[in-house]
DRENMARLO-431622 format. One record per residue (C-alpha): residue number from 1; x negated, y negated, z negated; residue in three letters. Coordinates in steps of 0.02 Angstrom, whole numbers. Each point is the difference from the previous one (the first is absolute). Example, Ala and Ser with C-alpha at 12.3 -4.5 7.8 and 13.67 -1.06 7.14 Angstrom:
! residues 2
@nr=1	u=-615	v=225	w=-390	rest=ALA;
@nr=2	u=-69	v=-172	w=33	rest=SER;
***
This chain:
! residues 234
@nr=1	u=1	v=0	w=0	rest=MET;
@nr=2	u=-145	v=-117	w=-44	rest=ARG;
@nr=3	u=-71	v=32	w=175	rest=SER;
@nr=4	u=166	v=-42	w=80	rest=LEU;
@nr=5	u=7	v=-165	w=-94	rest=TYR;
@nr=6	u=-175	v=-42	w=55	rest=LEU;
@nr=7	u=43	v=32	w=184	rest=LYS;
@nr=8	u=159	v=-104	w=-12	rest=ILE;
@nr=9	u=-98	v=-142	w=-81	rest=GLY;
@nr=10	u=-133	v=9	w=135	rest=SER;
@nr=11	u=131	v=-9	w=138	rest=VAL;
@nr=12	u=87	v=-148	w=-81	rest=ILE;
@nr=13	u=-165	v=-94	w=-21	rest=SER;
@nr=14	u=-43	v=31	w=182	rest=THR;
@nr=15	u=169	v=-67	w=58	rest=ILE;
@nr=16	u=-22	v=-156	w=-107	rest=ILE;
@nr=17	u=-174	v=-33	w=65	rest=VAL;
@nr=18	u=60	v=15	w=180	rest=LEU;
@nr=19	u=145	v=-119	w=-38	rest=THR;
@nr=20	u=-116	v=-130	w=-72	rest=ILE;
@nr=21	u=-118	v=17	w=149	rest=PHE;
@nr=22	u=143	v=-23	w=124	rest=THR;
@nr=23	u=66	v=-150	w=-97	rest=SER;
@nr=24	u=-174	v=-77	w=2	rest=ALA;
@nr=25	u=-8	v=14	w=189	rest=ILE;
@nr=26	u=173	v=-77	w=14	rest=HIS;
@nr=27	u=-44	v=-144	w=-118	rest=ALA;
@nr=28	u=-160	v=-35	w=95	rest=GLN;
@nr=29	u=93	v=-8	w=167	rest=SER;
@nr=30	u=125	v=-133	w=-55	rest=VAL;
@nr=31	u=-118	v=-147	w=32	rest=PHE;
@nr=32	u=-62	v=-18	w=180	rest=ALA;
@nr=33	u=25	v=-178	w=63	rest=GLY;
@nr=34	u=-127	v=-143	w=13	rest=LYS;
@nr=35	u=-6	v=-186	w=24	rest=MET;
@nr=36	u=-149	v=-110	w=49	rest=GLU;
@nr=37	u=-52	v=-177	w=47	rest=PHE;
@nr=38	u=-75	v=-31	w=172	rest=ASP;
@nr=39	u=-126	v=-79	w=-8	rest=PRO;
@nr=40	u=-41	v=44	w=-180	rest=ALA;
@nr=41	u=-134	v=-137	w=-13	rest=SER;
@nr=42	u=-63	v=-156	w=87	rest=GLY;
@nr=43	u=-70	v=-173	w=-22	rest=THR;
@nr=44	u=105	v=-152	w=39	rest=TYR;
@nr=45	u=-12	v=-188	w=-14	rest=ALA;
@nr=46	u=96	v=-99	w=-129	rest=LYS;
@nr=47	u=161	v=-71	w=71	rest=ASP;
@nr=48	u=-6	v=125	w=143	rest=ALA;
@nr=49	u=132	v=132	w=36	rest=ASN;
@nr=50	u=-39	v=186	w=24	rest=PHE;
@nr=51	u=110	v=153	w=27	rest=THR;
@nr=52	u=6	v=166	w=-91	rest=VAL;
@nr=53	u=104	v=147	w=59	rest=LYS;
@nr=54	u=88	v=114	w=-123	rest=VAL;
@nr=55	u=-5	v=177	w=70	rest=LEU;
@nr=56	u=105	v=148	w=-58	rest=VAL;
@nr=57	u=-47	v=184	w=28	rest=ASP;
@nr=58	u=135	v=128	w=-46	rest=THR;
@nr=59	u=-116	v=147	w=42	rest=GLU;
@nr=60	u=134	v=65	w=122	rest=SER;
@nr=61	u=135	v=1	w=-138	rest=VAL;
@nr=62	u=170	v=-70	w=52	rest=ASN;
@nr=63	u=38	v=-156	w=-100	rest=THR;
@nr=64	u=145	v=-121	w=-23	rest=THR;
@nr=65	u=-89	v=-152	w=-74	rest=SER;
@nr=66	u=-160	v=-73	w=-71	rest=ALA;
@nr=67	u=-37	v=-140	w=-123	rest=ASP;
@nr=68	u=-168	v=-87	w=-8	rest=ALA;
@nr=69	u=-16	v=-100	w=-161	rest=VAL;
@nr=70	u=-160	v=-102	w=28	rest=ILE;
@nr=71	u=-86	v=-102	w=-132	rest=GLN;
@nr=72	u=-125	v=-139	w=35	rest=PHE;
@nr=73	u=-82	v=-150	w=-84	rest=ASP;
@nr=74	u=108	v=-147	w=48	rest=ASN;
@nr=75	u=-134	v=-123	w=-52	rest=THR;
@nr=76	u=-109	v=64	w=144	rest=LEU;
@nr=77	u=131	v=54	w=127	rest=LEU;
@nr=78	u=172	v=-51	w=58	rest=ALA;
@nr=79	u=118	v=97	w=114	rest=VAL;
@nr=80	u=30	v=-107	w=154	rest=ASP;
@nr=81	u=116	v=123	w=85	rest=SER;
@nr=82	u=50	v=183	w=15	rest=VAL;
@nr=83	u=36	v=79	w=171	rest=ALA;
@nr=84	u=106	v=154	w=8	rest=ASP;
@nr=85	u=-89	v=160	w=57	rest=GLY;
@nr=86	u=78	v=126	w=118	rest=THR;
@nr=87	u=-15	v=156	w=-104	rest=PHE;
@nr=88	u=169	v=-22	w=-91	rest=TYR;
@nr=89	u=142	v=-81	w=96	rest=PRO;
@nr=90	u=45	v=-118	w=-141	rest=THR;
@nr=91	u=-129	v=-95	w=-103	rest=VAL;
@nr=92	u=34	v=-116	w=-150	rest=LEU;
@nr=93	u=-126	v=-98	w=-104	rest=HIS;
@nr=94	u=-12	v=-121	w=-144	rest=SER;
@nr=95	u=-147	v=-99	w=-74	rest=ASP;
@nr=96	u=-1	v=-52	w=-183	rest=ASN;
@nr=97	u=-151	v=-65	w=-97	rest=ASN;
@nr=98	u=-130	v=118	w=66	rest=GLY;
@nr=99	u=110	v=150	w=30	rest=THR;
@nr=100	u=56	v=38	w=177	rest=LEU;
@nr=101	u=131	v=135	w=26	rest=VAL;
@nr=102	u=22	v=72	w=174	rest=ILE;
@nr=103	u=136	v=130	w=29	rest=SER;
@nr=104	u=34	v=103	w=156	rest=GLY;
@nr=105	u=156	v=102	w=20	rest=ILE;
@nr=106	u=92	v=103	w=130	rest=VAL;
@nr=107	u=166	v=-61	w=73	rest=ASN;
@nr=108	u=111	v=152	w=-27	rest=SER;
@nr=109	u=18	v=141	w=-128	rest=VAL;
@nr=110	u=-55	v=134	w=125	rest=ASP;
@nr=111	u=-154	v=-94	w=66	rest=ALA;
@nr=112	u=-177	v=41	w=-52	rest=VAL;
@nr=113	u=-174	v=-67	w=39	rest=VAL;
@nr=114	u=-164	v=96	w=-3	rest=SER;
@nr=115	u=-181	v=-23	w=50	rest=GLY;
@nr=116	u=-110	v=-154	w=-17	rest=LYS;
@nr=117	u=44	v=-178	w=43	rest=GLY;
@nr=118	u=10	v=-182	w=-49	rest=GLU;
@nr=119	u=116	v=-51	w=-138	rest=LEU;
@nr=120	u=-38	v=-187	w=19	rest=ALA;
@nr=121	u=-136	v=-127	w=36	rest=THR;
@nr=122	u=-40	v=-127	w=-135	rest=ILE;
@nr=123	u=-75	v=-168	w=42	rest=THR;
@nr=124	u=-100	v=-64	w=-150	rest=PHE;
@nr=125	u=-74	v=-174	w=-21	rest=LYS;
@nr=126	u=-163	v=-23	w=-100	rest=GLY;
@nr=127	u=27	v=-131	w=-135	rest=LEU;
@nr=128	u=-166	v=-9	w=-92	rest=THR;
@nr=129	u=-169	v=81	w=12	rest=ALA;
@nr=130	u=-14	v=171	w=-83	rest=GLY;
@nr=131	u=28	v=185	w=23	rest=THR;
@nr=132	u=183	v=45	w=7	rest=ALA;
@nr=133	u=61	v=173	w=-40	rest=SER;
@nr=134	u=160	v=61	w=81	rest=VAL;
@nr=135	u=70	v=163	w=-69	rest=LYS;
@nr=136	u=150	v=113	w=1	rest=PHE;
@nr=137	u=94	v=12	w=-165	rest=ASP;
@nr=138	u=26	v=188	w=-21	rest=CYS;
@nr=139	u=22	v=117	w=-148	rest=THR;
@nr=140	u=35	v=184	w=41	rest=GLN;
@nr=141	u=178	v=45	w=-50	rest=GLY;
@nr=142	u=64	v=-180	w=-4	rest=GLN;
@nr=143	u=133	v=-54	w=125	rest=LEU;
@nr=144	u=-6	v=-190	w=-27	rest=ASN;
@nr=145	u=-169	v=-25	w=80	rest=ASP;
@nr=146	u=-81	v=53	w=166	rest=SER;
@nr=147	u=79	v=159	w=69	rest=ASN;
@nr=148	u=41	v=102	w=155	rest=ILE;
@nr=149	u=169	v=86	w=-13	rest=SER;
@nr=150	u=42	v=169	w=75	rest=LYS;
@nr=151	u=172	v=78	w=-11	rest=SER;
@nr=152	u=13	v=190	w=7	rest=GLU;
@nr=153	u=184	v=-2	w=46	rest=THR;
@nr=154	u=137	v=-130	w=0	rest=SER;
@nr=155	u=63	v=70	w=-166	rest=SER;
@nr=156	u=-165	v=-19	w=-93	rest=GLU;
@nr=157	u=-83	v=-155	w=-72	rest=SER;
@nr=158	u=-151	v=-74	w=83	rest=ASP;
@nr=159	u=-173	v=65	w=-48	rest=ILE;
@nr=160	u=-152	v=-115	w=-10	rest=ASP;
@nr=161	u=-142	v=79	w=99	rest=ILE;
@nr=162	u=-126	v=-142	w=-16	rest=LEU;
@nr=163	u=-170	v=56	w=-70	rest=THR;
@nr=164	u=-47	v=-145	w=-115	rest=CYS;
@nr=165	u=-178	v=65	w=-24	rest=SER;
@nr=166	u=-32	v=-17	w=188	rest=SER;
@nr=167	u=34	v=-187	w=4	rest=LEU;
@nr=168	u=-146	v=-120	w=23	rest=THR;
@nr=169	u=4	v=-185	w=-37	rest=ALA;
@nr=170	u=-46	v=-129	w=132	rest=GLY;
@nr=171	u=-142	v=-122	w=-37	rest=SER;
@nr=172	u=-9	v=-166	w=92	rest=TYR;
@nr=173	u=-134	v=-132	w=-24	rest=ILE;
@nr=174	u=54	v=-181	w=19	rest=ILE;
@nr=175	u=-142	v=-119	w=38	rest=THR;
@nr=176	u=-10	v=-186	w=-20	rest=SER;
@nr=177	u=-120	v=-32	w=143	rest=ASN;
@nr=178	u=120	v=41	w=139	rest=GLY;
@nr=179	u=-79	v=165	w=57	rest=SER;
@nr=180	u=106	v=151	w=42	rest=SER;
@nr=181	u=-38	v=180	w=44	rest=ASN;
@nr=182	u=158	v=88	w=51	rest=THR;
@nr=183	u=-14	v=191	w=8	rest=PRO;
@nr=184	u=79	v=90	w=149	rest=THR;
@nr=185	u=162	v=85	w=-57	rest=PRO;
@nr=186	u=4	v=187	w=22	rest=THR;
@nr=187	u=179	v=-5	w=57	rest=GLY;
@nr=188	u=131	v=138	w=-10	rest=ALA;
@nr=189	u=114	v=85	w=123	rest=THR;
@nr=190	u=170	v=32	w=-82	rest=PRO;
@nr=191	u=89	v=165	w=22	rest=THR;
@nr=192	u=183	v=-5	w=-41	rest=THR;
@nr=193	u=122	v=144	w=-14	rest=ALA;
@nr=194	u=149	v=-109	w=42	rest=GLY;
@nr=195	u=177	v=53	w=-39	rest=THR;
@nr=196	u=18	v=183	w=-44	rest=VAL;
@nr=197	u=113	v=114	w=-96	rest=THR;
@nr=198	u=-60	v=2	w=-180	rest=ALA;
@nr=199	u=-89	v=165	w=-34	rest=THR;
@nr=200	u=-125	v=53	w=-135	rest=PRO;
@nr=201	u=-181	v=-33	w=49	rest=THR;
@nr=202	u=-151	v=83	w=-79	rest=SER;
@nr=203	u=-128	v=-117	w=-70	rest=ILE;
@nr=204	u=-186	v=31	w=31	rest=PRO;
@nr=205	u=-99	v=67	w=-147	rest=ASN;
@nr=206	u=-100	v=-160	w=-27	rest=THR;
@nr=207	u=4	v=-133	w=-132	rest=GLY;
@nr=208	u=-2	v=-11	w=-187	rest=SER;
@nr=209	u=33	v=133	w=-132	rest=PHE;
@nr=210	u=153	v=-32	w=-105	rest=ASN;
@nr=211	u=-27	v=82	w=-170	rest=MET;
@nr=212	u=162	v=-63	w=-71	rest=VAL;
@nr=213	u=98	v=116	w=116	rest=ALA;
@nr=214	u=-86	v=151	w=-79	rest=LEU;
@nr=215	u=51	v=-32	w=-181	rest=ILE;
@nr=216	u=158	v=108	w=6	rest=PRO;
@nr=217	u=-92	v=142	w=82	rest=GLN;
@nr=218	u=-140	v=-10	w=-128	rest=LEU;
@nr=219	u=120	v=6	w=-144	rest=MET;
@nr=220	u=90	v=148	w=75	rest=LEU;
@nr=221	u=-166	v=88	w=28	rest=ALA;
@nr=222	u=-48	v=-23	w=-181	rest=GLY;
@nr=223	u=168	v=73	w=-58	rest=LEU;
@nr=224	u=-16	v=156	w=106	rest=PHE;
@nr=225	u=-181	v=26	w=-50	rest=ILE;
@nr=226	u=52	v=-6	w=-182	rest=LEU;
@nr=227	u=140	v=126	w=33	rest=ILE;
@nr=228	u=-123	v=112	w=91	rest=GLY;
@nr=229	u=-121	v=-7	w=-146	rest=ALA;
@nr=230	u=128	v=55	w=-132	rest=ILE;
@nr=231	u=-25	v=187	w=33	rest=PRO;
@nr=232	u=-188	v=-20	w=-27	rest=LEU;
@nr=233	u=35	v=-66	w=-177	rest=LEU;
@nr=234	u=115	v=145	w=-46	rest=LEU;
***
């Protein structure tokens, strides 16, 4: 009987370990999207305007919207204008005391967009000499900052697939002597999925590991391991 208990405990432990491993892969695959500034650096004269593109890369995942919450030092830079990109059909934006919010959305409930493209082009003006940092506000798991939203089906809530750890701040030097050195933008060719019937889409296994999603599985694993160990104590 003791041998039977040991076998049962071993089988249960194996099942739990496999469950945790599968959950880890799923948690890791949730985050796949990226955002970037183009160019990410440059030297510009005080009182001169320069443009920076905000690019979105969904890593082939079908998406319904994206929000870029961009923070910058408004003593060094001012937003002169924001031009809509072509990646999402509708683009909205607002500028408030050093925080620029740019949102792109699809036009219908069954439309999706995937690939890489331009969310918007920002025209900054250098106000005073210095090095201005421009960065995305992003905390993994938060929905009120930068995000890229993917909807599995029309009946499920949106999932943020933006990988915050992949985001890199832009750095722009404003000079007082009138010299400028504008980098050549890398550009991006958008790929859009257009209007399609909403269907589940697998997300590539890239991005950040989400440990929080494993807490229920870890607790369940501990419980079953304790149950499996009881026969050993009898």
